[in-house]
C-alpha positions, 0 to 999 in steps of 0.5 A: 550496488547503485552508483551515484550517476544512476541514482541521479538519472532514476531520480530524474526519471522519477520526479518526470513521472511525478510531475504528470500525476493528478493535481488537486485540481484535476479531482476537483475537475473530476467530481463534476462528472457524473458517471464512470464513462465520464471519468474515463473519458477525463482520465484518458485525456490526461498526460498521466494517462492517455497512454494507458487508456488510449485504446479504451471506449471510455463510453463502455469501460467497466469500473472494476476494469478501469481500476484494474487498468489504473493498477496495472499502469502503476506496477509496469511504471515500477517495473521499468523503473526498475529496468531503468539503469538495472536497478532489479539487480538489486533485491531491495527492488522487489519490494513492489513484487513481494507487496503484491505476492503477500496480498495474493497469499492473504487472499487466499487464506481469506477465501479459505476461512470463509469457504467461498468458491474459486471466484477469488481467481478472478481477483488475482492481478494478471500482470503479477504472474510473470514476475511472481515466484510463486505459482498462483495457480497452483496454491489456488488449488489449496482446499485448507489451510494445511494444503496451503502451508505445503504449496507454499513450503520453499517459498519465503512464505511458509517460515512465517505462517507454518506455526499459525495455529488452527482453530476447531473450525480449520481456520486461522486469525487472519490478521496474525497471519497478516502480522507476520507476512508483513514484519517478516516483509519489512525486516527483508526491504531493511536486511536488502537495503543494508546489504545492498548501499552504502551506509548513508544510502540505506540510512535514509532507506531504514528510516522511511520504513520504519515510518511506513511501519510506525504510521501503519501501527498508529492507524491499527491501533487507533482502530482497535482502540475506537472499534474494538475497545482493545488494551494497551497489551492486546494492541501491541500484540497485534502490531509490527515491532519494527519502530522509529519511535518505539517507546513513544508508540508504546505510550501511544497504544496504553492511552485508555480510550480512542479520544486520548488517541486521537489528541495524542496523534494531533499533538505528535503526528499531523499537528492540527486539530481534528474535531471529526474523529472518522476523518482522523485517517484522512488527515494522517494519510495527507501528512503521509502524502505530504512526507512522500512527496518531500522525499520526491523533491529532497531525496537524491537517493533512488531506493528512497524516492522509488519508495515514495513514489510507487505509495504516491501512484497508490494515493492516487489510485484511492482517490480515483477509485474514491471519486468512481465510488461516490459517483456511482452511489451519488455521494455528495461532491463535498464529502467525497472532496473532504475525503481524498488523500491529497492536500 
């Protein structure tokens, strides 16, 4: 269990790391660059990435390799923070490892469904291997879903997936697999927090995790209505059934049109008018960004601050990737800036 002294030391360390993260001004400067090497050179000069990129040649670095380095840097920072004050003795702090394990399992399921060759092995994050409980190379040998289930037996991911029905062509519903895995993931986080931390600490963690789920559910529901015309019942069936505001979300799911959902989100989530529906997810992400930064500096609860910090790192990597992709394809810098997930 994390005592007050450890918590204060961990929170201070995270805040110091957060202080080095890229700012809106950094992103604006990056938008003036015209190539991946220029972006890499710029990042290598920042306090945030100076150490991570010190040994690369910006003029020859490949986009995919650069993104992998940034993702690895985020993961390594998380591992160091978990080892600091021995936070990793509590199972709660495995949350990012478990998230990566789920992403790997979903990647395998998608690969089996689409019948692609084993090239997806190149996409598995090598830096995860020494921390995961899964034998990713063994799992990669599964030729179909039934074989994958046999290989997953004895892992936490067998139970939620084993009863997913097979289609006649041997594929499974990827969306349903994802829903089941993420439901278990969030349930485990909440359970571990309630077991490991005092009530006041665990309550803040649980509220934050449920807010994360509500955010995911709101975005997914809007996509289902806007792009596929799902009914309220269909939307509800695809959602993670853990929430801070369950009944309120039910009324949101039951709205007849995507425009009504947009109005609901503007009233209840982002509190600003969005006239371009294409920007609603960006605005929601920015609202989430603000809430996460608020937690970093207002909470003294180490599990909460670490969970928030890891998500902010994901935002940062997403922003950098978005800028790189935009520059590669000659997208107008003002359009790229409008879609950056930072206020």
